[in-house]
N, C-alpha and C positions, 0 to 999 in steps of 0.2 A: 382258531386263533381270533381274538378280538382286540380291536384298537380302541383305545379311549380317546373321546373326543372332547374337548374343552367347549361347552356350550356357551361359554360366555364370549368366545371368539367370534368374529363377524363372519359371514356367510363367505363361502370359498370363491364365490364367482365376483367379489368385490374388486372394482377396477383399483388399481394402485393411485395412489396420491400424485397430482402433477407437479413438475418441476417448480421448485420455488422461484419466484419473480426475481428477476435480476435488477438491482438497483443500480441503473446508469447514472454515473456522475458527469454532467457536461465539462468538457474541457474548456478551461477558462482562457479568454485571449484578452489579458491587459492590455497588449499593443494597441487593441481596436479602440479601446476606452481612451488612450492617450493620443492617438491619432485624431480620434473625433474631437477631444478637446482643444487640441491644436488647430485643427480647422475651424470650429466655432470662434475660438479666439482671434484668429487672422479675419474671420467676416467681420466680427463685431468691430476690429480696429478700422476695417475699410469703411464699414458704415458709420462710425465715429467720425471718421476724417471727412467724409463727404458731408456729415451733419454740421461741421464747424464751417464750410464754406458759404461764401455768401451767393447762395444758389437761389434763384425765384422759382421755386418749384411749381407756383401756381401758372406760370406762362406755358408751362407742358400742355395741360388739359384745356388751356384756353385756345391755344393755336391747333390743337390735335386733329380737329375737323375742319380746319380753316380751309376756304375754297382754294386757295393757291396751294395748300398742302395737298389736297386732294387731287387738283389737277397733277401736281409732280408726281404723286403716286400712280395715276393712270399712265402717265408718261413713261414711268419706270417699268410698269407692267407690259405697256406696248412693246418698250425696246428691248425687255427680256424675251418675251414670246417670239418676236420677229427675228431677233439675233440667234436664237436658238434654232428656229426652223432654217435660217442660213446655215447655220453651223452643222444640224441634222444631214441635211440635204447634201451639202458639201462634203461632209465626213463620209457619207455611205458611198457617193462618187469617189472620192480619193481612195478609200479603202479598196473598192472594186479595181481602181487603177494600181494601187501597189500590189495586189494579188495577180494582176494580168501578167501574161507571159510575154507580152510586148515589151521589149526593154525602153521604148520611148516613151510611152505612159507611165510606166512604173518609176522612171526616173523623174519625170515631171513631178508625179505625185510625191515622191521621197523629197525634192528640192523644195516643193511648197511646204511640206511638214516640217523640215528643217529650218526654213525662213521664218516661217510665223512663229513656230514655238521656241525660236532662238532670240527674238526680240520683244522687248515688253511691249504691253497693250497700249501704255501711255504715249510711248513714241510712236506706234502705228497712228494712234489717234491725231498726234499733231502732225505726223507725215501727209496723212489724207487732208487736214485742215488747211496746211500752209502749201498745199501743191499749187496753189493760186499764185505764188511769188514766182514760179518757173513756168506756168502754163496761164496766159492770159484767156485763152479760150479752151473750150473743151469742143471739138470737132468729131462727130460721129457720122459725116457724111450728109445724106439726105435724112437720116434719122433724126439727128438732134445737133443743135450749134448754139452756143450761149457763152456768156462771160463764166469763167471758172467759180468766180465768187457768187454768182446766182444758183449755179448748179450744185456745188459741194455746200450743202445747207447744215446746220450743226446735226440735224436729225441723220442726214445720209452719212456725214461723218461718223456718227456713232455706229449705225447699223454695218458700215464696213468696216470700221475698226475691229468691233466686237464680234461681228458674224464670221467675217473671213478667219480671224483668229482661232475662233472657237472651231471652226472647220476642221483645223489642223490636229485639235486634240479629239474631236469626234472620228477623225480617221482613225487614230490609232484604237480607239475604243471599239468602234465597228470592226476593224480589222482583227482584233482580239476575238469578237463574237463570233466572227466568220470562220476562222480558223478552230473554234472549239467544236465545230459540228464535224462529224466523222466524215472523211472522204468517201467512205462507201454509200453514204446517202446521195451525194452526187453522181457518183457511178451509176448508181441503181436508176436514178432518175434519166439520165443520159441513155442507159439502156433501155428505157422505155420510150425514148424518141423525144422528150422533153428538150427544150432549147435550153442555151445557159441562163439566158434572162429569165424563163419561166422557171428553172431551177432555183435561182437566187430568190424569186419572189414567192415561191410556194413551199419550198422544201427547207432552204439553208437559213434565210432570214428570220422566219417564225421560230426556228430552234435556237437561233443564236441571240433572240431578243433577251432571254434568260441571263445571259451574260452581260448583253448591252445595257439593259434597263438600269440597274442599280448604279454603276458610275455615271452614267446619263443623268439620272436624278440628282447626284451630287453636283453636275455641271450645271444644271438649270439653278441650283441653288446658289452655286458660285458664280453665275452670269448675273443673278439678281444683285449680288452685292458688288460685282465688278462694274455694274452701269453708274455705280457712284464717280467713276472717272470721267464720265463724258461730261461733267460739270467743267472740267478744264478747257472744252471747245464750244462752252455756251449754250449747251442743249440744257433746257429746264426740267431737269429730272428732281426726284424726291430730295436728294441730297443738296442740290443747287437752289432750290426754292428755300429750303430750310438755312441754308446759308445766307439767303438774301435777307429773309425775314429776321433772322437772329441779328444782322448786322444793322437794320432799320430800328428794331425794336430796342436794341442794346441787350438781347438775351442771346448771344452768340451759343455758350455752351448749353443752354437750356434748350435751344433748337436742335443742336446736335444729338441731345437726349431724346427729343421728340423722333428725329429721323431713325436714331437706332431702334427705338420701340416698335416703328413701324416696320422696318426690316426683320427685326424679330418675329413681328405677328407673321408677315408673309413667308418667310422660310419655314415657320411652323406649319403653315398650311400646305405649302410645297411639300415638306416631310411626310405629311399624312397622304397626300396624294401619291407620292412616290411609293409609301408603304403598301397602298392598296394596288398599285401599279405592278410592283415586284409579286404581290401575293397572286394576282390574275396569271402572270407568266410564270408562276411556280407550278400550277397545274400539270399533272401528268409527270413530274419530276421527283415528288416527294409523295409519301403514302398518305399523309394528313398535311391539310394547309395549316400555317400559322395562325393562330388565333388573332383576331382583330382586337383594337382596342376597346371597343365595347364588350367584346366576350372577356377580355382580361379583367375589365373593371367588375363584371358581373361574377366572375370566379373568385375574386378577392374580396368582393364587399358582401354579396349576396350569399346567404347559406346554401351549402349543397344539399340538394334535393336527396331523400331517401327513398330507396325503393319501397314499393308498397307491401305491407306485411313485416317490415323491419323495423323494430323499435329502437329507441335510443339505449 
């Protein structure tokens, strides 16, 4: 038996045609355009309102690098760093006391945290500054003795008010970080003969840093802004200097804008430092580290490199 084969047909081994390309129609989101238009309208209204005011914008660049402004900026940075050091050291100590099995030390730490978190920072600053009303002298025995007004300078008042208050908040942050470490780590180190202090220093605290660093970075930024309160006790920080210059030059609002610009610059720098610090302590906890700002910029702007031998 013979079978007729149509020679006009293609070869039997011709692969079938591929599936037809799907024409995907993107979903429309009209609400996004409406919300964007509303946001732009509000922004334009705010800009227009400020443009109508009698604001001497030239005073801002004129005094931006003024010697007194730079001095106040350095005083603000000094106060921020030293106050945070007091807060971190005190917070670690209080956190260890809170976790102690000794009821006396844990109760003292609890009372300290309860008191300083429950009273405003400005009130604490005024209390320290005005203790000279009830204490004429400060007498520490053979160590130190002087008038209270001489001893309690505006700088010391600011450091005590901000640093001791920050220690209460850092204590809770550090306690949360210490509790995040599995108890088996401590038990294993004790089984190897390590002391409690050595276990904290080499085992617990390095692992707790991943939990402690992010909120601590936020506290540093918050401390930078909270330093503006010390102007109430006469300390010449950035805000106090800007306020004095504004009153003498007749540009009060303009100098507040200047101070705000410097605070924004400093908080931006601290935020970048916080990001890299978090990235450093993320090693070992994630499979791949988050990209740095430079890497994100390169990925968004620069064209992706194609592998060799692959054409567009």
